gemmi code that builds the backbone of each chain (N, CA, C; Angstrom):
import gemmi

chains = {
    "A": [
        ("MET", (-44.595, -1.772, 31.332), (-44.449, -2.470, 29.986), (-43.538, -3.374, 29.730)),
        ("ALA", (-43.701, -4.351, 29.128), (-42.428, -5.210, 28.858), (-41.605, -4.859, 27.663)),
        ("THR", (-40.282, -5.259, 27.395), (-39.500, -5.074, 26.223), (-39.049, -6.368, 25.836)),
        ("THR", (-38.756, -6.105, 24.576), (-38.252, -7.723, 23.992), (-36.401, -7.632, 24.552)),
        ("THR", (-36.130, -8.816, 24.234), (-34.762, -9.169, 24.941), (-33.622, -8.537, 24.008)),
        ("THR", (-33.604, -8.446, 23.046), (-32.380, -7.921, 22.331), (-32.505, -6.447, 22.128)),
        ("TYR", (-33.575, -6.219, 21.480), (-33.590, -4.701, 21.044), (-34.538, -3.701, 21.951)),
        ("SER", (-35.060, -4.192, 22.754), (-35.738, -3.472, 23.805), (-36.991, -2.715, 23.432)),
        ("TRP", (-37.848, -3.666, 22.478), (-39.033, -2.982, 21.921), (-39.989, -3.048, 22.866)),
        ("VAL", (-40.802, -2.098, 23.191), (-41.986, -2.040, 24.039), (-43.293, -2.877, 23.677)),
        ("THR", (-43.601, -3.624, 24.270), (-44.610, -4.351, 24.169), (-45.655, -4.649, 25.352)),
        ("PRO", (-46.893, -4.765, 25.281), (-47.719, -4.788, 26.376), (-47.356, -5.935, 27.276)),
        ("ASP", (-47.574, -6.068, 28.550), (-47.359, -7.030, 29.431), (-48.633, -8.145, 29.031)),
        ("ASP", (-48.180, -9.168, 29.608), (-49.172, -10.493, 29.624), (-50.480, -10.098, 30.383)),
        ("THR", (-50.586, -9.130, 31.128), (-51.611, -8.785, 32.257), (-52.169, -7.621, 31.753)),
        ("SER", (-51.482, -6.901, 30.791), (-51.798, -5.524, 30.472), (-53.114, -5.573, 29.772)),
        ("LEU", (-54.334, -4.513, 30.083), (-55.237, -4.436, 29.509), (-55.347, -3.482, 28.487)),
        ("VAL", (-55.036, -4.134, 26.891), (-54.875, -2.920, 25.669), (-56.078, -2.325, 25.482)),
        ("LYS", (-55.838, -1.025, 25.891), (-56.989, -0.314, 25.629), (-56.762, 0.272, 24.269)),
        ("ASP", (-55.843, 0.311, 23.541), (-55.479, 0.887, 22.192), (-54.638, -0.106, 21.608)),
        ("GLY", (-55.133, -1.107, 20.850), (-54.365, -1.816, 20.239), (-53.482, -1.109, 18.952)),
        ("ALA", (-54.078, -0.525, 18.606), (-53.533, 0.302, 17.226), (-52.396, 0.804, 17.676)),
        ("SER", (-52.495, 1.806, 18.766), (-51.387, 2.528, 19.275), (-50.250, 1.535, 19.339)),
        ("ALA", (-50.733, 0.468, 20.274), (-49.341, -0.379, 20.790), (-48.722, -0.954, 19.725)),
        ("ILE", (-49.512, -1.119, 18.486), (-48.836, -1.830, 17.502), (-47.962, -0.876, 16.589)),
        ("ARG", (-48.488, 0.571, 16.602), (-47.642, 1.733, 15.981), (-46.290, 1.857, 16.811)),
        ("THR", (-46.458, 1.975, 18.265), (-45.190, 2.030, 19.129), (-44.214, 0.959, 18.534)),
        ("LEU", (-44.610, -0.323, 18.577), (-43.690, -1.306, 18.367), (-43.030, -1.154, 16.810)),
        ("GLY", (-44.280, -0.975, 15.911), (-43.505, -0.798, 14.363), (-42.490, 0.231, 14.429)),
        ("SER", (-42.877, 1.271, 15.167), (-41.897, 2.693, 15.189), (-40.188, 1.984, 15.707)),
        ("SER", (-40.389, 1.426, 16.864), (-39.297, 0.864, 17.343), (-38.709, -0.019, 16.507)),
        ("ILE", (-39.420, -0.858, 15.517), (-38.700, -1.743, 14.797), (-38.039, -0.955, 13.719)),
        ("ASP", (-38.659, -0.048, 13.136), (-38.174, 0.712, 12.081), (-36.930, 1.464, 12.652)),
        ("SER", (-36.876, 2.015, 13.853), (-35.843, 2.790, 14.319), (-34.749, 1.886, 14.319)),
        ("SER", (-34.823, 0.829, 14.905), (-33.727, -0.308, 15.137), (-33.085, -0.660, 13.573)),
        ("PHE", (-33.601, -0.847, 12.558), (-33.229, -1.178, 11.381), (-33.177, 0.114, 10.379)),
        ("THR", (-33.048, 1.320, 10.819), (-32.614, 2.348, 10.093), (-30.983, 2.122, 9.943)),
        ("ASN", (-30.292, 2.294, 8.742), (-28.995, 2.206, 8.648), (-27.902, 3.143, 9.491)),
        ("LYS", (-27.280, 2.547, 10.019), (-26.058, 3.150, 10.769), (-24.904, 2.850, 10.300)),
        ("LEU", (-24.495, 4.045, 9.884), (-23.330, 3.861, 8.945), (-22.231, 5.164, 9.000)),
        ("CYS", (-21.153, 4.564, 8.835), (-20.269, 5.698, 9.098), (-19.192, 5.460, 7.811)),
        ("ILE", (-18.977, 6.658, 6.870), (-17.837, 6.321, 5.718), (-16.993, 7.634, 5.933)),
        ("LEU", (-15.764, 7.450, 5.913), (-14.649, 8.355, 6.138), (-13.805, 8.323, 5.101)),
        ("ASN", (-13.108, 9.445, 4.568), (-12.015, 9.486, 3.994), (-11.063, 10.630, 4.245)),
        ("LYS", (-10.177, 10.836, 3.529), (-9.218, 11.782, 3.957), (-8.909, 12.763, 2.569)),
        ("SER", (-8.862, 14.162, 2.715), (-8.791, 14.844, 1.584), (-7.038, 15.173, 1.440)),
        ("ALA", (-6.229, 14.590, 2.027), (-4.866, 15.009, 1.891), (-3.855, 13.740, 2.188)),
        ("ASP", (-2.946, 13.472, 1.577), (-2.071, 12.425, 1.879), (-1.476, 12.547, 3.228)),
        ("GLN", (-0.980, 11.177, 3.670), (-0.582, 11.307, 5.138), (0.765, 10.552, 4.986)),
        ("SER", (1.693, 11.149, 5.667), (3.118, 10.434, 5.672), (3.331, 9.722, 6.621)),
        ("LEU", (3.766, 8.299, 6.296), (4.178, 7.413, 7.116), (5.688, 7.204, 7.236)),
        ("SER", (6.229, 7.416, 8.522), (7.583, 7.207, 8.527), (7.967, 5.755, 8.765)),
        ("ASN", (9.186, 5.585, 8.182), (9.405, 3.926, 7.857), (9.403, 3.019, 9.205)),
        ("ALA", (8.649, 1.808, 8.859), (8.421, 0.815, 10.085), (7.891, 1.363, 11.393)),
        ("THR", (6.688, 2.232, 11.033), (6.056, 2.688, 12.066), (4.629, 2.417, 12.018)),
        ("ASN", (3.685, 1.828, 13.020), (2.593, 1.204, 12.457), (1.711, 2.730, 12.941)),
        ("THR", (1.249, 3.334, 12.027), (0.496, 5.043, 12.121), (-0.801, 4.664, 12.294)),
        ("SER", (-1.507, 5.531, 12.953), (-3.227, 5.404, 12.713), (-3.346, 6.658, 11.629)),
        ("ILE", (-4.249, 6.075, 11.041), (-4.669, 6.930, 9.848), (-5.846, 7.778, 10.033)),
        ("THR", (-5.693, 9.228, 9.902), (-6.693, 10.083, 10.519), (-7.414, 10.514, 9.164)),
        ("PHE", (-8.775, 11.119, 9.737), (-9.911, 11.188, 8.373), (-10.444, 12.495, 8.630)),
        ("ASP", (-10.546, 13.696, 7.826), (-11.078, 14.592, 7.990), (-12.404, 14.888, 7.052)),
        ("THR", (-12.750, 13.866, 6.508), (-14.042, 14.041, 5.646), (-14.976, 12.996, 5.902)),
        ("GLU", (-16.061, 13.315, 6.351), (-17.308, 12.314, 6.582), (-18.131, 12.230, 5.394)),
        ("VAL", (-17.965, 11.183, 4.565), (-18.795, 11.208, 3.242), (-20.288, 10.861, 3.903)),
        ("LEU", (-20.558, 9.928, 4.979), (-21.735, 9.832, 5.602), (-21.401, 9.512, 6.882)),
        ("ASP", (-22.359, 10.038, 7.957), (-22.380, 9.683, 9.234), (-23.602, 9.802, 9.968)),
        ("THR", (-24.343, 8.815, 9.713), (-25.758, 8.938, 10.417), (-26.018, 9.104, 11.602)),
        ("ASN", (-25.055, 9.044, 12.661), (-24.978, 9.007, 14.168), (-23.976, 9.441, 15.031)),
        ("GLY", (-23.324, 10.339, 14.521), (-22.327, 10.968, 14.958), (-21.337, 9.941, 15.453)),
        ("PHE", (-20.965, 8.993, 14.459), (-19.698, 8.223, 14.901), (-18.255, 8.920, 15.139)),
        ("HIS", (-18.200, 10.150, 14.196), (-16.846, 10.407, 13.858), (-16.807, 11.823, 14.352)),
        ("SER", (-15.602, 12.534, 14.745), (-15.649, 14.051, 14.821), (-14.249, 14.392, 13.870)),
        ("THR", (-14.517, 15.570, 13.303), (-13.489, 15.913, 12.395), (-12.573, 16.914, 13.027)),
        ("SER", (-12.559, 16.950, 14.486), (-11.760, 18.122, 15.282), (-11.184, 17.153, 16.428)),
        ("THR", (-11.602, 16.275, 17.047), (-10.691, 15.525, 18.221), (-10.684, 14.044, 17.524)),
        ("ASN", (-9.460, 13.211, 17.832), (-9.507, 12.223, 17.840), (-9.949, 11.697, 16.341)),
        ("THR", (-9.566, 12.410, 15.232), (-9.881, 12.157, 14.159), (-9.744, 10.721, 13.321)),
        ("ASP", (-9.078, 9.891, 14.014), (-8.594, 8.461, 13.448), (-9.627, 7.694, 13.970)),
        ("ARG", (-10.821, 8.196, 14.872), (-11.548, 6.902, 15.375), (-12.901, 7.252, 14.759)),
        ("ILE", (-13.951, 5.912, 14.848), (-15.266, 5.684, 14.797), (-15.541, 5.076, 16.022)),
        ("THR", (-16.291, 6.099, 16.855), (-16.645, 5.901, 18.113), (-18.150, 5.205, 18.145)),
        ("ILE", (-18.604, 4.130, 18.899), (-19.650, 3.805, 18.982), (-20.585, 4.461, 19.935)),
        ("PRO", (-21.441, 5.483, 19.525), (-22.376, 6.069, 20.019), (-23.766, 5.410, 21.264)),
        ("SER", (-24.088, 5.993, 21.949), (-25.161, 5.510, 22.775), (-26.326, 4.851, 22.225)),
        ("GLY", (-26.520, 3.623, 22.676), (-27.647, 2.848, 22.268), (-27.266, 2.004, 20.972)),
        ("LEU", (-26.100, 2.386, 20.468), (-25.853, 1.706, 19.137), (-24.641, 0.459, 19.267)),
        ("ASP", (-24.776, 0.005, 20.411), (-23.869, -1.294, 20.620), (-24.360, -2.449, 19.354)),
        ("GLY", (-23.461, -3.239, 19.366), (-23.894, -4.525, 18.550), (-22.765, -4.969, 17.730)),
        ("TYR", (-23.129, -5.701, 16.643), (-22.072, -6.284, 15.891), (-21.919, -5.235, 14.458)),
        ("TYR", (-20.593, -4.757, 14.023), (-20.106, -3.996, 13.095), (-19.459, -4.701, 12.076)),
        ("GLN", (-19.567, -4.268, 10.923), (-18.722, -4.815, 9.646), (-17.598, -3.707, 9.462)),
        ("ILE", (-16.581, -3.878, 9.590), (-15.615, -2.805, 9.329), (-14.737, -3.000, 7.915)),
        ("TYR", (-14.569, -1.855, 7.199), (-13.687, -1.948, 5.932), (-12.690, -0.941, 5.977)),
        ("ALA", (-11.616, -1.424, 5.849), (-10.447, -0.442, 5.930), (-9.611, -0.626, 4.640)),
        ("LYS", (-9.403, 0.418, 3.893), (-8.456, 0.543, 2.651), (-7.580, 1.484, 2.503)),
        ("ALA", (-6.265, 1.262, 2.463), (-5.280, 2.266, 2.484), (-4.529, 2.208, 1.036)),
        ("ASP", (-4.486, 3.323, 0.282), (-3.923, 3.208, -0.857), (-2.237, 3.722, -0.867)),
        ("PHE", (-1.245, 3.196, -1.016), (0.076, 3.604, -0.647), (0.676, 4.128, -2.004)),
        ("ASN", (1.538, 5.336, -1.814), (2.239, 5.753, -3.145), (3.300, 4.796, -3.639)),
        ("VAL", (3.512, 5.063, -4.781), (4.441, 4.118, -5.381), (5.791, 3.887, -4.987)),
        ("ASN", (6.178, 2.651, -4.656), (7.715, 2.529, -4.251), (7.771, 0.789, -4.133)),
        ("GLY", (8.833, 0.459, -4.663), (8.909, -1.112, -4.878), (9.602, -1.843, -3.665)),
        ("THR", (9.781, -1.289, -2.483), (10.647, -1.544, -1.427), (9.801, -1.824, -0.392)),
        ("GLY", (9.942, -3.291, 0.452), (9.440, -3.424, 1.465), (8.336, -3.989, 1.591)),
        ("ARG", (7.461, -3.892, 2.663), (6.087, -4.677, 2.829), (4.944, -3.221, 3.271)),
        ("ARG", (3.670, -3.732, 2.848), (2.662, -2.597, 3.305), (1.482, -3.698, 4.123)),
        ("THR", (1.250, -2.821, 5.079), (0.238, -3.451, 6.104), (-0.791, -2.681, 6.463)),
        ("VAL", (-2.056, -3.074, 6.510), (-3.156, -2.521, 7.204), (-3.484, -3.287, 8.244)),
        ("PHE", (-3.843, -2.411, 9.353), (-4.576, -3.107, 10.511), (-5.952, -2.426, 10.933)),
        ("ILE", (-6.899, -3.222, 11.373), (-7.991, -2.935, 12.073), (-7.848, -2.899, 13.630)),
        ("ASN", (-8.037, -1.985, 14.071), (-7.629, -1.943, 15.651), (-9.129, -1.664, 16.326)),
        ("LYS", (-9.392, -2.267, 17.359), (-10.271, -2.138, 18.374), (-9.677, -1.374, 19.726)),
        ("ASN", (-10.183, -0.252, 20.131), (-9.690, 0.564, 21.283), (-8.194, 0.483, 21.113)),
        ("GLY", (-7.426, 0.406, 20.037), (-6.150, 0.773, 20.039), (-5.329, -0.823, 19.847)),
        ("THR", (-6.105, -1.755, 20.021), (-5.466, -3.135, 19.874), (-5.781, -3.687, 18.253)),
        ("PHE", (-4.971, -4.286, 17.823), (-5.139, -4.791, 16.567), (-6.201, -6.177, 16.355)),
        ("GLN", (-6.735, -6.203, 15.566), (-8.048, -7.167, 15.364), (-7.617, -8.054, 14.273)),
        ("THR", (-7.265, -7.752, 13.413), (-7.118, -8.401, 11.762), (-5.769, -7.448, 11.205)),
        ("GLU", (-5.046, -8.115, 10.143), (-4.242, -7.138, 9.289), (-4.108, -7.877, 8.005)),
        ("VAL", (-3.908, -7.051, 7.047), (-3.736, -7.386, 5.778), (-2.301, -6.929, 5.347)),
        ("GLU", (-1.580, -7.943, 4.672), (-0.326, -7.501, 4.100), (-0.306, -7.650, 2.624)),
        ("ILE", (0.439, -6.612, 1.872), (0.539, -6.747, 0.234), (1.962, -6.269, 0.139)),
        ("THR", (2.322, -6.752, -1.234), (3.497, -6.367, -1.722), (3.579, -4.805, -2.434)),
        ("PRO", (4.653, -4.290, -2.271), (4.591, -2.839, -2.763), (4.668, -3.025, -4.196)),
        ("ASN", (4.360, -1.729, -4.877), (4.505, -1.749, -6.395), (5.065, -0.308, -6.816)),
        ("SER", (5.970, -0.477, -7.848), (6.759, 0.778, -8.102), (6.023, 1.526, -9.428)),
        ("SER", (5.180, 1.025, -9.708), (4.445, 1.902, -10.926), (3.155, 2.129, -10.650)),
        ("THR", (2.467, 1.446, -9.934), (0.804, 1.679, -9.725), (0.537, 1.685, -8.064)),
        ("TYR", (-0.236, 2.550, -7.750), (-0.720, 2.649, -6.214), (-1.243, 1.236, -5.878)),
        ("PRO", (-0.607, 0.613, -4.918), (-1.214, -0.605, -4.325), (-2.223, -0.379, -3.265)),
        ("SER", (-3.276, -1.116, -3.202), (-4.398, -0.808, -2.104), (-4.350, -1.849, -1.308)),
        ("ALA", (-4.161, -1.905, -0.029), (-4.343, -3.046, 1.246), (-5.734, -2.596, 1.718)),
        ("ILE", (-6.492, -3.829, 1.618), (-8.067, -3.899, 2.037), (-8.205, -4.737, 3.121)),
        ("ALA", (-8.846, -4.267, 4.293), (-8.971, -5.411, 5.443), (-10.470, -5.132, 5.872)),
        ("VAL", (-10.923, -6.397, 5.927), (-12.548, -6.275, 6.140), (-12.790, -7.286, 7.714)),
        ("TYR", (-13.360, -6.788, 8.240), (-13.616, -7.588, 9.866), (-15.008, -7.599, 10.326)),
        ("ILE", (-15.520, -8.214, 11.045), (-16.791, -8.098, 11.639), (-16.197, -8.263, 13.315)),
        ("MET", (-16.801, -7.323, 13.960), (-16.365, -7.093, 15.456), (-17.816, -6.698, 16.271)),
        ("SER", (-17.777, -7.261, 17.586), (-18.416, -6.621, 18.545), (-18.268, -5.566, 19.381)),
        ("LEU", (-19.146, -4.319, 19.261), (-18.777, -3.267, 19.792), (-19.610, -2.671, 20.645)),
        ("ALA", (-18.821, -2.574, 22.106), (-19.897, -1.686, 22.968), (-19.999, -0.226, 22.578)),
        ("VAL", (-20.963, 0.464, 23.644), (-20.768, 1.785, 23.587), (-19.564, 2.458, 23.807)),
        ("GLY", (-19.083, 3.363, 23.143), (-17.705, 4.173, 23.606), (-16.596, 3.391, 23.099)),
        ("ASP", (-16.559, 2.048, 22.566), (-15.674, 1.425, 21.725), (-15.199, 2.134, 20.650)),
        ("TYR", (-13.966, 1.999, 20.202), (-13.664, 2.773, 19.077), (-12.876, 2.031, 17.895)),
        ("VAL", (-13.018, 1.974, 16.935), (-12.079, 1.533, 15.699), (-11.453, 2.292, 15.077)),
        ("THR", (-10.094, 1.966, 14.812), (-9.268, 2.721, 13.587), (-8.520, 2.098, 12.693)),
        ("MET", (-8.100, 2.528, 11.927), (-7.408, 1.869, 10.730), (-5.860, 2.424, 11.011)),
        ("SER", (-4.950, 1.628, 11.107), (-3.457, 1.904, 11.417), (-2.746, 1.166, 9.968)),
        ("ALA", (-1.714, 1.954, 9.648), (-0.832, 1.109, 8.397), (0.531, 1.578, 8.629)),
        ("GLN", (1.273, 0.507, 8.220), (2.511, 0.663, 8.119), (3.540, 0.197, 6.859)),
        ("GLN", (4.758, 1.000, 6.756), (5.441, 0.311, 5.492), (6.738, 0.343, 5.693)),
        ("THR", (7.387, -0.541, 4.887), (8.854, -0.729, 5.374), (10.044, -0.461, 3.939)),
        ("SER", (9.524, 0.926, 3.563), (10.285, 1.236, 2.237), (11.565, 1.379, 2.504)),
        ("GLY", (12.060, 1.947, 3.779), (13.386, 2.499, 4.076), (13.136, 4.014, 4.416)),
        ("GLY", (12.119, 4.733, 3.814), (12.068, 6.055, 4.146), (10.304, 6.447, 4.336)),
        ("SER", (10.252, 7.693, 4.379), (8.765, 7.946, 4.751), (7.956, 7.586, 3.363)),
        ("LEU", (7.069, 7.284, 3.272), (6.250, 7.233, 2.388), (4.552, 7.360, 2.550)),
        ("ASN", (4.022, 8.029, 1.598), (2.427, 8.616, 1.782), (1.344, 7.519, 1.663)),
        ("VAL", (0.324, 7.534, 2.582), (-0.951, 7.094, 2.256), (-1.519, 7.949, 1.379)),
        ("LEU", (-2.533, 7.614, 0.569), (-2.839, 8.695, -0.342), (-4.483, 9.061, 0.122)),
        ("GLY", (-4.680, 10.353, 0.019), (-5.957, 11.003, 0.294), (-6.456, 11.172, -0.930)),
        ("GLY", (-7.760, 11.702, -1.027), (-8.793, 12.048, -1.685), (-9.638, 11.204, -1.825)),
        ("SER", (-10.697, 11.506, -2.676), (-12.136, 10.892, -2.418), (-12.056, 9.516, -2.872)),
        ("SER", (-11.312, 9.182, -3.659), (-11.657, 7.581, -4.308), (-10.247, 6.711, -3.431)),
        ("ARG", (-9.547, 7.373, -2.619), (-8.391, 6.678, -2.050), (-8.596, 6.133, -0.579)),
        ("SER", (-7.800, 6.375, 0.370), (-8.105, 5.542, 1.480), (-9.279, 5.884, 2.561)),
        ("LEU", (-10.043, 4.886, 2.860), (-11.245, 4.990, 3.592), (-11.309, 4.097, 4.708)),
        ("LEU", (-12.320, 4.231, 5.726), (-12.751, 3.667, 6.670), (-14.172, 3.283, 6.815)),
        ("ILE", (-14.679, 2.241, 6.951), (-16.144, 2.149, 6.983), (-16.763, 1.450, 8.149)),
        ("ALA", (-17.531, 1.911, 8.667), (-18.104, 0.966, 9.850), (-19.682, 0.950, 9.547)),
        ("GLN", (-20.234, -0.239, 9.789), (-21.573, -0.371, 9.395), (-22.113, -1.387, 10.266)),
        ("TRP", (-23.062, -0.780, 11.068), (-23.802, -1.785, 11.985), (-24.634, -2.628, 11.427)),
        ("ILE", (-24.368, -3.888, 12.121), (-25.569, -5.117, 11.104), (-26.108, -5.845, 12.022)),
        ("GLY", (-26.429, -5.391, 13.582), (-27.182, -6.122, 14.282), (-26.600, -6.223, 15.462)),
        ("LYS", (-27.592, -6.631, 16.419), (-26.982, -6.863, 17.990), (-27.125, -8.449, 18.343)),
    ],
    "B": [
        ("MET", (1.307, -0.779, 26.713), (1.843, 0.523, 25.668), (2.201, 1.564, 26.560)),
        ("ILE", (3.331, 2.069, 26.204), (3.585, 3.285, 27.183), (3.887, 4.506, 26.106)),
        ("LYS", (3.255, 5.479, 26.514), (3.355, 6.707, 25.652), (4.567, 7.413, 25.881)),
        ("PHE", (5.175, 8.083, 24.654), (6.530, 8.898, 24.390), (6.112, 9.858, 23.607)),
        ("THR", (7.048, 10.735, 23.521), (6.921, 12.030, 22.533), (7.501, 11.637, 21.300)),
        ("THR", (6.758, 11.875, 20.132), (7.541, 11.197, 18.920), (8.603, 12.127, 18.736)),
        ("PRO", (9.706, 11.380, 18.226), (11.065, 12.124, 17.723), (10.486, 12.799, 16.458)),
        ("GLU", (11.433, 13.835, 16.159), (11.061, 14.587, 14.975), (11.370, 13.791, 13.849)),
        ("LYS", (12.468, 13.156, 13.604), (12.854, 12.341, 12.722), (12.572, 10.516, 13.082)),
        ("LEU", (11.885, 9.922, 12.988), (11.535, 8.889, 13.180), (11.755, 7.757, 12.182)),
        ("ASP", (12.585, 6.809, 12.659), (12.500, 5.449, 11.765), (12.093, 4.448, 12.651)),
        ("GLY", (10.831, 3.612, 12.425), (10.610, 2.509, 13.423), (11.513, 1.411, 13.755)),
        ("GLN", (12.028, 1.070, 12.584), (13.039, -0.216, 12.391), (14.249, 0.157, 13.330)),
        ("LEU", (14.972, 1.283, 13.054), (15.883, 1.927, 13.850), (15.754, 2.030, 15.210)),
        ("LEU", (14.528, 2.499, 15.797), (14.427, 3.053, 16.929), (14.380, 1.349, 17.452)),
        ("ASN", (13.485, 0.572, 16.863), (13.315, -0.731, 17.415), (14.859, -1.434, 17.952)),
        ("ASP", (15.672, -1.256, 16.685), (16.930, -1.744, 17.114), (17.803, -1.063, 18.331)),
        ("GLU", (17.587, 0.242, 18.033), (18.214, 1.039, 19.361), (17.670, 0.657, 20.581)),
        ("LEU", (16.393, 0.534, 21.034), (16.024, -0.073, 22.048), (16.136, -1.612, 22.587)),
        ("ILE", (16.635, -2.174, 21.413), (16.941, -3.686, 21.847), (18.338, -3.621, 22.261)),
        ("ALA", (19.167, -2.750, 21.422), (20.606, -2.578, 21.771), (20.688, -2.109, 23.320)),
        ("ALA", (19.910, -1.303, 23.880), (19.799, -0.733, 25.119), (19.393, -1.989, 26.001)),
        ("GLY", (18.986, -2.879, 25.640), (18.634, -3.865, 26.572), (17.055, -3.980, 26.813)),
        ("ILE", (16.495, -3.218, 25.953), (14.841, -3.002, 26.337), (14.095, -4.316, 25.427)),
        ("THR", (13.268, -4.930, 26.027), (12.462, -5.986, 25.371), (11.351, -5.613, 24.988)),
        ("ILE", (10.930, -5.693, 23.538), (9.536, -5.290, 23.170), (8.577, -6.488, 23.327)),
        ("LEU", (7.640, -6.145, 24.061), (6.800, -7.315, 24.653), (5.919, -7.883, 23.557)),
        ("THR", (5.518, -7.190, 22.678), (4.867, -7.964, 21.664), (5.729, -8.660, 20.755)),
        ("GLN", (5.048, -10.080, 20.644), (5.854, -10.873, 19.756), (4.811, -11.435, 18.492)),
        ("ARG", (5.656, -11.157, 17.409), (4.707, -11.849, 16.297), (5.587, -12.861, 15.452)),
        ("GLN", (5.291, -13.890, 15.161), (5.851, -14.898, 14.239), (6.890, -14.353, 13.392)),
        ("ASP", (6.762, -13.124, 12.797), (7.289, -12.945, 11.515), (8.291, -11.774, 12.078)),
        ("GLY", (8.300, -11.243, 13.264), (8.980, -10.281, 13.923), (8.927, -9.221, 13.551)),
        ("PHE", (7.520, -8.937, 12.810), (7.237, -7.736, 12.173), (6.563, -6.681, 12.912)),
        ("VAL", (7.379, -6.420, 14.315), (6.602, -5.522, 15.377), (7.313, -4.001, 15.308)),
        ("PHE", (6.525, -3.146, 15.130), (7.255, -1.714, 15.230), (6.299, -0.877, 16.350)),
        ("PRO", (7.084, 0.300, 16.280), (6.338, 1.541, 17.085), (4.884, 1.857, 16.604)),
        ("TYR", (4.095, 2.112, 17.595), (2.611, 2.645, 17.266), (2.563, 3.890, 17.313)),
        ("MET", (1.931, 5.023, 16.398), (1.771, 6.331, 16.347), (0.334, 6.457, 16.221)),
        ("ASP", (-0.377, 7.099, 17.272), (-1.887, 7.266, 17.354), (-2.286, 8.586, 16.312)),
        ("GLY", (-3.593, 8.770, 16.216), (-3.833, 9.749, 15.498), (-3.567, 11.122, 15.807)),
        ("ASN", (-3.086, 11.390, 17.190), (-2.748, 12.468, 17.722), (-1.146, 12.705, 17.339)),
        ("GLY", (-0.380, 11.852, 16.885), (0.965, 11.938, 16.789), (1.882, 11.421, 17.646)),
        ("ASP", (1.344, 10.811, 18.967), (1.854, 10.411, 20.137), (2.525, 9.068, 19.650)),
        ("LEU", (3.656, 8.556, 20.111), (4.334, 7.339, 19.990), (4.066, 6.153, 21.254)),
        ("PHE", (3.796, 5.260, 20.957), (3.615, 4.321, 22.303), (4.565, 3.021, 21.623)),
        ("LEU", (4.989, 2.595, 22.874), (5.848, 1.366, 22.733), (5.298, 0.327, 23.710)),
        ("ASP", (5.626, -0.935, 23.248), (4.887, -2.081, 24.061), (6.188, -2.620, 24.871)),
        ("ILE", (6.282, -1.923, 25.795), (7.748, -2.330, 26.591), (7.323, -2.396, 28.252)),
        ("ASP", (7.954, -3.075, 28.981), (7.590, -3.478, 30.339), (7.730, -1.865, 31.172)),
        ("GLU", (6.962, -1.603, 32.172), (7.179, -0.107, 32.835), (8.327, -0.118, 33.610)),
        ("LYS", (8.774, -1.073, 33.942), (10.442, -0.666, 34.643), (11.460, -0.276, 33.688)),
        ("ASP", (11.179, -0.263, 32.251), (11.973, 0.172, 31.113), (11.746, 1.578, 30.528)),
        ("LYS", (10.968, 2.203, 31.322), (10.088, 3.393, 30.602), (11.411, 4.379, 30.765)),
        ("ASN", (12.048, 4.813, 31.898), (12.893, 6.009, 31.701), (14.144, 5.452, 30.640)),
        ("LYS", (14.675, 4.155, 30.551), (15.572, 3.700, 29.844), (15.108, 4.111, 28.281)),
        ("ALA", (13.921, 3.638, 28.005), (13.425, 3.896, 26.528), (13.003, 5.503, 26.586)),
        ("ALA", (12.675, 6.217, 27.459), (12.668, 7.787, 27.092), (13.897, 8.135, 26.729)),
        ("LYS", (14.972, 7.816, 27.263), (16.413, 8.270, 26.880), (16.875, 7.907, 25.241)),
        ("VAL", (16.579, 6.650, 25.031), (16.593, 6.070, 23.759), (15.802, 6.834, 22.702)),
        ("VAL", (14.365, 7.032, 22.938), (13.636, 7.726, 22.164), (13.924, 9.094, 21.899)),
        ("ALA", (14.586, 9.832, 22.880), (15.051, 11.244, 22.866), (16.311, 11.440, 21.986)),
        ("ASP", (17.178, 10.078, 22.052), (18.453, 10.401, 21.321), (18.246, 9.839, 19.879)),
        ("HIS", (17.007, 9.264, 19.562), (16.745, 8.766, 18.268), (16.969, 9.654, 17.173)),
        ("GLN", (17.548, 9.469, 16.086), (17.848, 10.214, 15.010), (17.919, 9.228, 13.591)),
        ("LYS", (17.039, 9.845, 12.936), (16.979, 9.044, 11.669), (18.206, 8.817, 10.791)),
        ("LEU", (18.499, 7.744, 10.348), (19.922, 7.710, 9.535), (19.488, 8.262, 8.088)),
        ("GLY", (20.539, 8.946, 7.468), (20.476, 9.327, 6.119), (19.684, 10.666, 6.255)),
    ],
}
model = gemmi.Model(1)
for chain_id, residues in chains.items():
    chain = gemmi.Chain(chain_id)
    for i, (resn, *xyz) in enumerate(residues, 1):
        res = gemmi.Residue()
        res.name, res.seqid = resn, gemmi.SeqId(i, " ")
        for name, pos in zip(("N", "CA", "C"), xyz):
            atom = gemmi.Atom()
            atom.name, atom.element = name, gemmi.Element(name[0])
            atom.pos, atom.b_iso = gemmi.Position(*pos), 0.0
            res.add_atom(atom)
        chain.add_residue(res)
    model.add_chain(chain)
structure = gemmi.Structure()
structure.add_model(model)
structure.setup_entities()
């Protein structure tokens, strides 16, 4: 049987004698259906994470709000969203870190691919409200590639990235091949 | 990036200064000079330095103590 170039959907060969056209269409339809089922990972953290001064620190996540395809583990490498078998493609990544109140220095969030930063957002600190640094990026990811969010701050001492259901989070959404 | 054991008390700015004072070059260069050590999700410290500086850097990291 032939397959389509991008998504490998099974179709009859030009020379095939299609004995059951309805079945062939159903097979193709199921493949299309499966390809476009949402593939999404949304993570947050239940507790604050302390960042040492001037240290780019990977943010860990212990809560899977949604993980449709086993992108994340809550026991090993909890900072990573890893691309499972068959789910290579383009992903939109959304990373948000809420920092504790402190008016000194700079706050930065990075989106990293396999430990190497791809984009960053830097914000000014705030001594009265929790400042949020939000980075968004689209990247091509292969099976086994992983995405992390890291953050750094230069308050002069340790400072927390905030946990809690409405606070820091990392999202990866498959958008196509 | 070379992996090191993370000091109990870490200040990335101070550690950078100590590495430079020991003659170790931080390889990553950014326009604003805002380059700091990286700590992964397992708490391991990584420094972007040349392999030849690894032993010298290990001593700096071991001696590192946060001020204050």
